[in-house]
VOSE-701536 format. One line per 4 residues: for each residue x, y, z of N, C-alpha, C. Coordinates in nm, 4 decimals. Example, Ala and Ser with C-alpha at 12.3 -4.5 7.8 and 13.67 -1.06 7.14 Angstrom:
// VOSE-701536
1.3190:-0.5690:0.7800:1.2300:-0.4500:0.7800:1.3200:-0.3300:0.7800  1.2850:-0.2250:0.7080:1.3670:-0.1060:0.7140:1.2900:0.0030:0.7870;
END
This chain:
// VOSE-701536
7.0986:4.9990:9.9530:7.0865:4.8804:9.8857:7.0308:4.8997:9.7390  6.9345:4.9874:9.7268:6.8744:5.0085:9.5992:6.9688:5.0804:9.5071  7.0425:5.1818:9.5643:7.1333:5.2541:9.4752:7.2377:5.1630:9.4221  7.2881:5.0743:9.5040:7.3936:4.9765:9.4547:7.3303:4.8864:9.3518;
7.2041:4.8500:9.3601:7.1401:4.7699:9.2644:7.1339:4.8518:9.1302  7.0938:4.9709:9.1333:7.0855:5.0569:9.0193:7.2256:5.0642:8.9412  7.3289:5.0790:9.0269:7.4580:5.0824:8.9625:7.4969:4.9477:8.9032  7.4600:4.8456:8.9710:7.4922:4.7074:8.9202:7.4246:4.6924:8.7782;
7.2967:4.7239:8.7694:7.2230:4.7002:8.6497:7.2660:4.8022:8.5350  7.2717:4.9277:8.5643:7.2977:5.0336:8.4687:7.4477:5.0334:8.4196  7.5366:4.9637:8.4940:7.6766:4.9630:8.4477:7.6863:4.8654:8.3325  7.6264:4.9014:8.2256:7.6202:4.8170:8.1119:7.6726:4.8816:7.9850;
7.7901:4.8452:7.9360:7.8523:4.9094:7.8292:7.7968:4.8603:7.6917  7.7007:4.7709:7.6946:7.6329:4.7347:7.5760:7.5107:4.8354:7.5510  7.4696:4.9043:7.6567:7.3681:5.0044:7.6437:7.4220:5.1491:7.6414  7.5112:5.1805:7.7271:7.5547:5.3146:7.7502:7.7018:5.3370:7.7063;
7.7247:5.4616:7.6607:7.8637:5.4903:7.6154:7.9483:5.5274:7.7362  8.0821:5.5366:7.7292:8.1659:5.5605:7.8439:8.1259:5.6877:7.9212  8.0941:5.7924:7.8632:8.0553:5.9150:7.9263:7.9329:5.8983:8.0087  7.8350:5.8270:7.9532:7.7114:5.8023:8.0302:7.7334:5.7068:8.1450;
7.8246:5.6096:8.1254:7.8666:5.5262:8.2413:7.9257:5.6029:8.3548  8.0164:5.6972:8.3233:8.0834:5.7825:8.4270:7.9778:5.8620:8.4990  7.8782:5.9092:8.4210:7.7785:6.0028:8.4910:7.6929:5.9110:8.5793  7.6525:5.7909:8.5405:7.5843:5.7061:8.6237:7.6586:5.6672:8.7522;
7.7787:5.6325:8.7392:7.8619:5.6078:8.8560:7.8724:5.7204:8.9464  7.8907:5.8382:8.8966:7.9063:5.9621:8.9775:7.7671:5.9860:9.0504  7.6619:5.9771:8.9786:7.5262:6.0015:9.0432:7.5025:5.9049:9.1483  7.5203:5.7744:9.1232:7.5013:5.6693:9.2311:7.5954:5.6919:9.3561;
7.7195:5.7356:9.3172:7.8085:5.7540:9.4195:7.7668:5.8714:9.5161  7.7090:5.9705:9.4532:7.6622:6.0802:9.5269:7.5465:6.0306:9.6316  7.4681:5.9390:9.5775:7.3572:5.8888:9.6644:7.4149:5.8076:9.7750  7.5181:5.7254:9.7393:7.5735:5.6332:9.8468:7.6557:5.7128:9.9504;
7.7015:5.8252:9.9188:7.7934:5.8958:10.0079:7.7246:6.0136:10.0896  7.5909:6.0207:10.0617:7.5211:6.1292:10.1342:7.4283:6.0692:10.2342  7.4816:5.9855:10.3262:7.3997:5.9191:10.4191:7.3338:6.0123:10.5312  7.4127:6.1109:10.5767:7.3625:6.1969:10.6844:7.2744:6.3152:10.6302;
7.3093:6.3527:10.5070:7.2308:6.4602:10.4500:7.1865:6.4133:10.3112  7.0665:6.3635:10.2916:7.0239:6.3131:10.1625:7.0340:6.4144:10.0510  7.0664:6.3736:9.9303:7.0647:6.4536:9.8116:6.9229:6.4799:9.7758  6.8953:6.6137:9.7702:6.7601:6.6491:9.7462:6.7228:6.7148:9.6126;
6.8208:6.7402:9.5365:6.8009:6.8125:9.4004:6.7451:6.7101:9.2994  6.6572:6.7594:9.2105:6.5976:6.6681:9.1131:6.6852:6.6197:9.0116  6.7920:6.6936:8.9765:6.8816:6.6650:8.8582:6.9253:6.5213:8.8625  6.9854:6.4792:8.9660:7.0424:6.3405:8.9712:6.9366:6.2337:8.9520;
6.8238:6.2539:9.0198:6.7149:6.1590:9.0157:6.6522:6.1521:8.8727  6.6399:6.2701:8.8080:6.5854:6.2746:8.6830:6.6774:6.2042:8.5730  6.8184:6.2259:8.5942:6.9039:6.1481:8.5091:6.9057:6.0121:8.5179  6.9026:5.9584:8.6494:6.8948:5.8154:8.6717:6.7689:5.7612:8.6204;
6.6585:5.8260:8.6350:6.5258:5.7805:8.5884:6.5241:5.7623:8.4397  6.5907:5.8635:8.3683:6.6036:5.8518:8.2239:6.6944:5.7341:8.1780  6.7930:5.7115:8.2541:6.8844:5.5937:8.2238:6.8231:5.4665:8.2413  6.7334:5.4564:8.3499:6.6618:5.3352:8.3718:6.5631:5.3092:8.2536;
6.4966:5.4042:8.2111:6.4074:5.3937:8.0912:6.4949:5.3560:7.9621  6.6048:5.4168:7.9427:6.6878:5.3826:7.8266:6.7333:5.2445:7.8377  6.7764:5.1943:7.9537:6.8207:5.0515:7.9779:6.7001:4.9611:7.9445  6.5871:4.9920:7.9991:6.4630:4.9073:7.9827:6.4295:4.8887:7.8364;
6.4330:5.0031:7.7610:6.4034:4.9895:7.6195:6.5099:4.9168:7.5420  6.6355:4.9300:7.5778:6.7426:4.8587:7.5057:6.7314:4.7010:7.5318  6.6857:4.6685:7.6506:6.6843:4.5307:7.6939:6.5473:4.4764:7.6732  6.4537:4.5432:7.6206:6.3205:4.4967:7.5890:6.2427:4.4512:7.7049;
6.2560:4.5217:7.8160:6.1834:4.4959:7.9348:6.2622:4.4700:8.0597  6.1972:4.4552:8.1680:6.2651:4.4313:8.3011:6.3269:4.2920:8.3178  6.4106:4.2825:8.4130:6.4682:4.1443:8.4408:6.4081:4.1021:8.5683  6.3878:3.9749:8.5848:6.3331:3.9141:8.7051:6.4369:3.8930:8.8032;
6.4127:3.9210:8.9281:6.5040:3.9067:9.0318:6.4361:3.8269:9.1487  6.5104:3.7500:9.2179:6.4563:3.6808:9.3398:6.4220:3.7859:9.4426  6.3285:3.7598:9.5247:6.2988:3.8461:9.6366:6.4106:3.8472:9.7398  6.4501:3.9653:9.7769:6.5566:3.9862:9.8705:6.4945:4.0008:10.0057;
6.5167:3.9074:10.0997:6.4593:3.9160:10.2275:6.5073:4.0319:10.3156  6.6137:4.1043:10.2726:6.6768:4.2084:10.3465:6.6021:4.3388:10.2999  6.5268:4.3383:10.1973:6.4601:4.4576:10.1493:6.3123:4.4500:10.1954  6.2813:4.5470:10.2752:6.1471:4.5524:10.3369:6.0571:4.6272:10.2412;
5.9402:4.5684:10.2205:5.8440:4.6321:10.1293:5.7278:4.6851:10.2052;
END
């Protein structure tokens, strides 16, 4: 659920160039397709964390979302 949310938010052509968007999609797809053996290398997580920060700076902060009752905290 969270990986899909990251893809939804970061799939932003106002912030990222086409090559970066392809990399984001590829990284999230790796997370979504590794259900039985989670991806454990740092590279993918480091890239996505960097992209989240880039998006945050480009948008001048976070966006508010309604609480999702299907997401347990």
